[in-house]
Backbone as CSV, one residue per row, in Angstrom:
resi,resn,N_x,N_y,N_z,CA_x,CA_y,CA_z,C_x,C_y,C_z
1,MET,203.277,131.483,89.132,201.926,131.203,88.638,201.737,129.689,88.500
2,ARG,200.608,129.211,89.010,200.285,127.792,88.920,199.307,127.545,87.774
3,ASN,199.586,126.539,86.965,198.640,126.100,85.944,197.533,125.287,86.608
4,LEU,196.277,125.669,86.360,195.138,124.976,86.947,194.212,124.525,85.821
5,ALA,194.197,123.225,85.576,193.396,122.651,84.493,192.073,122.137,85.032
6,ILE,190.989,122.485,84.358,189.657,121.981,84.702,189.171,121.128,83.538
7,PHE,189.011,119.838,83.784,188.542,118.943,82.739,187.027,119.075,82.595
8,ILE,186.547,119.216,81.352,185.108,119.304,81.107,184.704,118.247,80.085
9,PHE,183.428,117.911,80.088,182.925,116.795,79.296,181.443,117.009,79.052
10,ASP,180.879,116.282,78.118,179.448,116.405,77.860,178.640,116.106,79.119
11,ASP,177.652,116.950,79.381,176.759,116.860,80.535,177.417,117.284,81.840
12,VAL,178.576,117.945,81.772,179.180,118.484,82.987,178.239,119.519,83.594
13,GLU,178.138,119.533,84.908,177.317,120.524,85.619,177.994,121.889,85.495
14,VAL,177.250,122.897,85.045,177.849,124.192,84.710,178.560,124.825,85.904
15,LEU,177.881,124.930,87.044,178.496,125.592,88.196,179.672,124.785,88.745
16,ASP,179.667,123.479,88.525,180.773,122.641,89.005,182.113,123.108,88.449
17,PHE,182.119,123.497,87.166,183.385,123.943,86.586,183.481,125.460,86.493
18,ALA,182.345,126.123,86.231,182.382,127.573,86.066,182.601,128.296,87.392
19,GLY,182.084,127.725,88.497,182.302,128.341,89.806,183.767,128.388,90.183
20,PRO,184.446,127.231,90.242,185.887,127.250,90.515,186.679,128.046,89.475
21,PHE,186.269,127.964,88.210,186.959,128.745,87.173,186.953,130.225,87.532
22,GLU,185.794,130.727,87.954,185.677,132.133,88.331,186.516,132.454,89.565
23,VAL,186.409,131.626,90.589,187.125,131.904,91.842,188.630,131.979,91.611
24,PHE,189.185,130.974,90.977,190.635,130.950,90.778,191.089,132.008,89.770
25,SER,190.235,132.321,88.782,190.617,133.292,87.757,190.705,134.713,88.295
26,VAL,189.795,135.065,89.215,189.799,136.444,89.714,190.695,136.618,90.932
27,CYS,191.207,135.529,91.470,192.075,135.627,92.639,193.307,136.476,92.323
28,GLY,193.563,137.439,93.182,194.760,138.249,93.048,194.695,139.354,92.023
29,LEU,193.535,139.617,91.453,193.444,140.639,90.411,193.702,142.043,90.950
30,ARG,193.407,142.255,92.213,193.488,143.610,92.760,194.901,144.065,93.048
31,ASP,195.755,143.168,93.527,197.026,143.661,94.062,198.242,142.826,93.661
32,ARG,198.117,142.015,92.634,199.250,141.206,92.216,199.639,141.556,90.786
33,ALA,200.944,141.711,90.549,201.412,142.017,89.198,201.125,140.854,88.254
34,GLU,201.182,139.650,88.786,200.904,138.457,87.996,199.870,137.630,88.733
35,PRO,198.820,137.181,88.059,197.819,136.365,88.745,198.437,135.070,89.257
36,PRO,197.997,134.578,90.413,198.593,133.365,90.983,198.204,132.088,90.255
37,PHE,197.106,132.146,89.462,196.642,130.941,88.769,196.402,131.240,87.297
38,ARG,196.875,130.358,86.457,196.503,130.366,85.043,195.463,129.254,84.881
39,VAL,194.208,129.642,84.718,193.109,128.681,84.722,192.672,128.402,83.288
40,TYR,192.519,127.127,82.945,192.075,126.779,81.603,191.271,125.489,81.645
41,THR,190.419,125.325,80.637,189.625,124.110,80.502,190.303,123.164,79.516
42,VAL,190.094,121.880,79.745,190.645,120.857,78.865,189.572,119.789,78.673
43,ALA,189.514,119.216,77.493,188.501,118.209,77.192,189.069,117.165,76.247
44,GLU,188.360,116.055,76.145,188.766,115.014,75.219,188.377,115.375,73.792
45,LYS,187.297,116.145,73.668,186.831,116.564,72.344,186.303,117.993,72.437
46,SER,186.053,118.574,71.279,185.561,119.950,71.248,184.500,120.079,70.141
47,PRO,183.419,120.834,70.405,183.073,121.493,71.659,182.457,120.515,72.658
48,VAL,182.221,121.010,73.862,181.570,120.244,74.921,180.177,120.821,75.145
49,THR,179.198,119.953,75.273,177.836,120.399,75.583,177.549,120.098,77.049
50,ALA,177.557,121.145,77.860,177.335,121.009,79.300,175.849,120.823,79.587
51,ARG,175.515,120.707,80.878,174.107,120.549,81.275,173.259,121.694,80.726
52,ASN,172.033,121.359,80.379,171.053,122.331,79.886,171.457,122.992,78.577
53,GLY,172.342,122.307,77.808,172.636,122.738,76.449,173.684,123.817,76.295
54,LEU,174.394,124.188,77.366,175.440,125.193,77.233,176.615,124.605,76.460
55,VAL,176.985,125.224,75.354,178.086,124.739,74.523,179.355,125.491,74.902
56,VAL,180.408,124.741,75.179,181.657,125.323,75.670,182.807,124.895,74.756
57,GLN,183.628,125.860,74.386,184.835,125.579,73.610,186.012,125.470,74.584
58,PRO,186.555,124.287,74.817,187.664,124.167,75.773,188.925,124.845,75.255
59,HIS,189.759,125.283,76.173,191.027,125.906,75.779,191.965,124.900,75.122
60,PHE,191.973,123.666,75.649,192.893,122.644,75.170,192.189,121.300,75.089
61,LEU,192.767,120.402,74.317,192.383,119.006,74.322,193.423,118.220,75.110
62,LEU,193.099,116.994,75.443,194.015,116.204,76.272,195.399,116.098,75.650
63,GLU,195.453,115.998,74.323,196.748,115.769,73.680,197.642,117.001,73.625
64,ASN,197.062,118.205,73.812,197.915,119.400,73.757,197.811,120.257,75.013
65,CYS,197.264,119.681,76.075,197.086,120.424,77.327,198.430,120.658,78.008
66,PRO,198.700,121.891,78.455,199.937,122.134,79.214,199.958,121.323,80.510
67,LYS,201.120,121.088,81.013,201.257,120.396,82.294,200.581,121.210,83.389
68,SER,199.789,120.549,84.199,199.051,121.257,85.251,199.728,121.083,86.609
69,ASP,199.734,122.166,87.374,200.165,122.101,88.772,199.008,121.647,89.653
70,ILE,197.794,122.018,89.232,196.558,121.641,89.911,195.574,121.227,88.833
71,PHE,194.863,120.131,89.050,193.785,119.823,88.115,192.518,119.495,88.880
72,LEU,191.396,119.790,88.238,190.085,119.675,88.872,189.145,118.873,87.980
73,ILE,188.458,117.921,88.578,187.441,117.145,87.882,186.072,117.530,88.440
74,PRO,185.228,118.183,87.650,183.888,118.535,88.109,182.937,117.358,87.954
75,GLY,181.693,117.555,88.366,180.691,116.506,88.271,179.595,116.847,87.295
76,GLY,178.519,116.106,87.409,177.376,116.285,86.527,177.028,114.986,85.835
77,GLY,175.747,114.706,85.744,175.327,113.498,85.044,174.594,112.540,85.949
78,GLY,174.392,111.332,85.456,173.659,110.327,86.212,173.337,109.147,85.325
79,ILE,172.191,108.537,85.572,171.734,107.392,84.795,170.381,107.752,84.178
80,ARG,170.259,107.613,82.866,169.003,107.920,82.194,167.966,106.823,82.477
81,PRO,166.690,107.116,82.244,165.641,106.117,82.494,165.861,104.789,81.773
82,ASP,166.542,104.832,80.616,166.807,103.586,79.891,168.044,102.859,80.397
83,GLY,168.662,103.395,81.483,169.837,102.756,82.067,171.155,103.236,81.514
84,THR,171.133,104.189,80.577,172.362,104.697,79.965,173.046,105.701,80.892
85,PRO,174.311,105.500,81.225,175.018,106.485,82.052,175.427,107.703,81.229
86,PHE,175.446,108.858,81.865,175.911,110.071,81.181,176.687,110.926,82.172
87,GLY,177.453,111.864,81.645,178.287,112.710,82.501,179.346,111.893,83.212
88,THR,179.532,112.147,84.497,180.579,111.441,85.239,180.314,109.946,85.337
89,ARG,179.044,109.541,85.307,178.736,108.097,85.366,179.257,107.383,84.123
90,ARG,179.397,108.120,83.022,180.021,107.583,81.817,181.543,107.769,81.878
91,GLU,181.963,108.975,82.255,183.397,109.296,82.226,184.204,108.476,83.228
92,MET,183.568,108.011,84.297,184.316,107.233,85.280,184.761,105.879,84.718
93,HIS,184.223,105.518,83.554,184.635,104.283,82.879,185.398,104.578,81.588
94,ASN,185.788,105.810,81.398,186.498,106.246,80.192,187.995,106.017,80.382
95,PRO,188.589,105.013,79.734,190.006,104.713,79.966,190.934,105.846,79.568
96,VAL,190.552,106.638,78.568,191.393,107.765,78.151,191.477,108.803,79.263
97,LEU,190.333,109.132,79.839,190.322,110.101,80.941,191.040,109.547,82.169
98,LEU,190.772,108.297,82.516,191.402,107.720,83.706,192.912,107.701,83.568
99,ASP,193.411,107.394,82.378,194.865,107.408,82.156,195.420,108.820,82.311
100,TRP,194.681,109.813,81.795,195.135,111.207,81.912,195.159,111.638,83.379
101,VAL,194.122,111.268,84.127,194.070,111.614,85.551,195.255,110.996,86.294
102,ARG,195.531,109.735,86.040,196.659,109.078,86.715,197.980,109.724,86.331
103,GLN,198.122,110.098,85.074,199.353,110.741,84.617,199.533,112.106,85.269
104,GLN,198.465,112.909,85.291,198.536,114.227,85.920,198.839,114.103,87.408
105,ASN,198.267,113.095,88.032,198.443,112.898,89.469,199.891,112.651,89.856
106,GLN,200.688,112.130,88.949,202.078,111.815,89.255,202.902,113.060,89.576
107,THR,202.525,114.198,88.986,203.332,115.407,89.170,202.558,116.591,89.735
108,ALA,201.223,116.497,89.822,200.429,117.642,90.260,200.648,117.962,91.735
109,GLU,200.679,119.242,92.024,200.779,119.698,93.417,199.490,119.405,94.169
110,MET,198.345,119.605,93.494,197.055,119.353,94.116,196.092,118.758,93.103
111,VAL,195.154,117.960,93.619,194.092,117.348,92.819,192.769,117.715,93.474
112,LEU,191.826,118.221,92.677,190.553,118.691,93.213,189.392,118.021,92.483
113,SER,188.277,117.853,93.193,187.053,117.413,92.526,185.867,118.153,93.112
114,VAL,184.838,118.294,92.290,183.574,118.883,92.712,182.476,117.875,92.427
115,CYS,181.580,117.684,93.404,180.393,116.871,93.185,180.796,115.453,92.789
116,THR,180.205,114.901,91.736,180.499,113.527,91.334,181.793,113.387,90.549
117,GLY,182.559,114.452,90.441,183.917,114.309,89.915,184.729,113.354,90.773
118,SER,184.312,113.201,92.021,184.979,112.262,92.929,184.892,110.825,92.423
119,LEU,183.846,110.495,91.671,183.716,109.147,91.122,184.858,108.844,90.159
120,VAL,185.253,109.841,89.386,186.371,109.672,88.444,187.674,109.457,89.205
121,LEU,187.902,110.271,90.233,189.123,110.095,91.034,189.134,108.739,91.715
122,GLY,187.970,108.315,92.207,187.876,107.016,92.854,188.181,105.884,91.903
123,LYS,187.588,105.927,90.704,187.824,104.884,89.710,189.271,104.868,89.232
124,ALA,189.910,106.032,89.241,191.311,106.119,88.830,192.263,105.620,89.915
125,GLY,191.719,105.324,91.103,192.543,104.791,92.179,193.233,105.836,93.028
126,LEU,192.808,107.092,92.925,193.493,108.161,93.652,193.024,108.313,95.093
127,LEU,191.920,107.657,95.452,191.338,107.898,96.767,191.512,106.734,97.735
128,GLU,192.375,105.818,97.412,192.590,104.654,98.272,193.040,105.090,99.671
129,GLY,192.277,104.695,100.695,192.631,105.004,102.072,192.402,106.444,102.487
130,LEU,191.798,107.258,101.607,191.569,108.667,101.921,190.125,108.891,102.339
131,ARG,189.803,110.154,102.624,188.441,110.571,102.932,187.893,111.343,101.730
132,ALA,186.593,111.279,101.524,186.009,111.942,100.362,184.591,112.387,100.660
133,THR,184.115,113.313,99.844,182.707,113.679,99.847,182.269,113.800,98.406
134,THR,180.962,113.910,98.198,180.400,113.982,96.856,178.976,114.522,96.970
135,HIS,178.267,114.568,95.866,176.867,114.988,95.909,176.074,113.995,96.751
136,TRP,175.099,114.488,97.481,174.351,113.634,98.402,173.599,112.508,97.692
137,LYS,173.289,112.694,96.394,172.589,111.642,95.663,173.542,110.580,95.104
138,ALA,174.839,110.782,95.271,175.829,109.863,94.694,176.654,109.140,95.753
139,VAL,176.197,109.159,96.994,176.980,108.569,98.082,177.212,107.074,97.855
140,GLU,176.164,106.342,97.504,176.324,104.908,97.294,177.192,104.619,96.084
141,ALA,177.034,105.407,95.036,177.890,105.243,93.852,179.348,105.502,94.206
142,MET,179.583,106.456,95.097,180.938,106.758,95.547,181.525,105.582,96.323
143,ARG,180.729,105.004,97.181,181.208,103.858,97.965,181.515,102.659,97.076
144,GLN,180.764,102.489,96.012,181.028,101.404,95.083,182.265,101.684,94.240
145,ALA,182.441,102.941,93.828,183.587,103.300,92.984,184.897,103.253,93.755
146,ALA,184.840,103.552,95.043,186.063,103.614,95.860,185.785,102.966,97.209
147,PRO,185.708,101.633,97.259,185.312,100.938,98.494,186.286,101.104,99.651
148,ASN,187.529,101.493,99.369,188.518,101.688,100.427,188.663,103.156,100.810
149,THR,187.653,103.935,100.469,187.633,105.365,100.781,186.540,105.628,101.809
150,THR,186.827,106.468,102.797,185.825,106.855,103.787,185.006,108.008,103.234
151,VAL,183.731,107.777,102.990,182.861,108.793,102.404,182.176,109.572,103.518
152,LEU,182.293,110.895,103.442,181.738,111.791,104.459,180.735,112.734,103.798
153,PRO,179.529,112.268,103.528,178.566,113.067,102.766,178.108,114.328,103.470
154,GLU,178.289,114.397,104.777,177.855,115.587,105.513,178.849,116.743,105.417
155,GLU,180.040,116.473,104.911,181.074,117.508,104.822,180.950,118.288,103.507
156,ARG,181.098,119.612,103.594,181.024,120.439,102.375,182.279,120.279,101.535
157,TRP,183.410,120.134,102.162,184.628,119.734,101.461,185.476,118.905,102.406
158,VAL,186.347,118.097,101.816,187.235,117.233,102.582,188.650,117.449,102.069
159,ASP,189.558,117.775,102.967,190.954,118.076,102.624,191.840,116.937,103.103
160,ASN,192.434,116.217,102.148,193.359,115.140,102.465,194.816,115.595,102.410
161,GLY,195.026,116.888,102.261,196.378,117.407,102.113,196.626,117.817,100.683
162,ARG,196.893,116.844,99.833,197.119,117.152,98.415,195.838,117.002,97.598
163,ILE,194.952,116.121,98.018,193.706,115.867,97.298,192.539,116.437,98.111
164,VAL,191.792,117.346,97.490,190.681,118.023,98.158,189.423,117.811,97.326
165,LEU,188.353,117.396,97.978,187.099,117.111,97.285,185.972,117.917,97.907
166,SER,184.999,118.285,97.072,183.845,119.009,97.611,182.577,118.221,97.359
167,ALA,181.548,118.578,98.100,180.214,118.011,97.888,179.616,118.628,96.632
168,GLY,178.292,118.582,96.509,177.666,118.923,95.247,177.662,120.389,94.856
169,ILE,177.866,120.608,93.591,177.638,121.833,92.825,178.177,123.095,93.512
170,SER,177.356,123.799,94.289,177.793,125.064,94.889,178.915,124.883,95.898
171,ALA,179.074,123.666,96.428,180.162,123.423,97.384,181.530,123.609,96.743
172,GLY,181.585,123.514,95.422,182.853,123.737,94.733,183.390,125.145,94.919
173,LEU,182.494,126.110,95.122,182.930,127.478,95.410,183.679,127.520,96.736
174,ASP,183.082,126.936,97.766,183.712,126.954,99.084,185.039,126.205,99.079
175,MET,185.097,125.082,98.368,186.350,124.350,98.273,187.422,125.204,97.603
176,SER,187.035,125.944,96.568,188.002,126.777,95.848,188.571,127.865,96.760
177,PHE,187.703,128.504,97.539,188.198,129.511,98.489,189.097,128.854,99.538
178,HIS,188.753,127.661,99.973,189.593,126.938,100.935,190.977,126.673,100.351
179,VAL,191.040,126.265,99.096,192.331,125.984,98.462,193.155,127.262,98.333
180,ILE,192.508,128.363,97.965,193.225,129.640,97.890,193.778,130.014,99.254
181,SER,192.959,129.850,100.290,193.418,130.144,101.649,194.606,129.269,102.025
182,LYS,194.545,128.031,101.628,195.608,127.075,101.951,196.915,127.413,101.239
183,LEU,196.814,127.825,99.978,198.013,128.087,99.181,198.546,129.506,99.335
184,LEU,197.633,130.476,99.481,198.036,131.881,99.440,197.721,132.650,100.711
185,GLY,196.980,132.021,101.628,196.637,132.692,102.869,195.178,133.111,102.924
186,ALA,194.669,133.240,104.128,193.260,133.561,104.339,192.884,134.916,103.753
187,GLU,193.807,135.875,103.785,193.494,137.207,103.267,193.252,137.174,101.767
188,ALA,194.012,136.348,101.045,193.805,136.218,99.597,192.425,135.638,99.304
189,ALA,192.011,134.657,100.094,190.676,134.090,99.923,189.601,135.120,100.239
190,ARG,189.809,135.872,101.312,188.823,136.882,101.702,188.689,137.969,100.636
191,GLU,189.804,138.427,100.089,189.761,139.475,99.071,189.076,138.978,97.800
192,THR,189.329,137.735,97.440,188.679,137.165,96.262,187.179,137.075,96.485
193,ALA,186.768,136.618,97.665,185.343,136.515,97.984,184.688,137.883,98.015
194,GLN,185.406,138.869,98.535,184.864,140.224,98.584,184.636,140.758,97.181
195,TYR,185.592,140.511,96.280,185.448,140.953,94.897,184.219,140.302,94.257
196,MET,184.000,139.022,94.557,182.877,138.287,93.983,181.580,138.499,94.750
197,GLN,181.643,139.256,95.856,180.493,139.448,96.755,179.936,138.103,97.222
198,TYR,180.859,137.222,97.612,180.496,135.923,98.172,180.667,136.035,99.668
199,ASP,179.598,136.386,100.350,179.663,136.832,101.744,180.171,135.768,102.703
200,HIS,179.945,134.499,102.372,180.341,133.424,103.302,181.823,133.488,103.637
201,TRP,182.659,133.898,102.688,184.104,133.912,102.914,184.656,135.303,103.226
202,VAL,183.777,136.314,103.228,184.259,137.677,103.477,184.441,137.909,104.972
203,ASN,183.525,137.412,105.775,183.550,137.707,107.216,184.296,136.613,107.992
């Protein structure tokens, strides 16, 4: 069983974290004695208020989070009319989070991002010389955050081997199925999609 940590924060986009949470959580439920992934949320503080006021109680805080085999940074946020950054635009400058990301990266089997979560990975220095994608409205911000990264906004997900990134919001679902296929085989991804009635990955 792999530990899969999803970091959440105020103004996180709901589907960015809840979509992958669902995909990885239900994987293998039909025919495995033990689920292949132990999925949990982690945050710097509790509770977290996601986009549109959804209040979420994370499983762990940064200081007591179990070691992750895979960790995922979702997106969400932007710049308010008064110029104040929120969501990932704020978190990408959060030294506590950046230190945690760098620490997790030292031992993690895989690193994932959804949407503007890529900005956090870029600021943490994880995307140097790699390829990346992000939400279509954050392409320029991505290029500024990681100038030595090739940004491919037309791609739904980009697989660098160990680091896999997806484009905006719903693309995180497709990236999650891709990761399951990569780690457990195409049939495991297909069965998970069939259970969720996510037709794109069933056929």
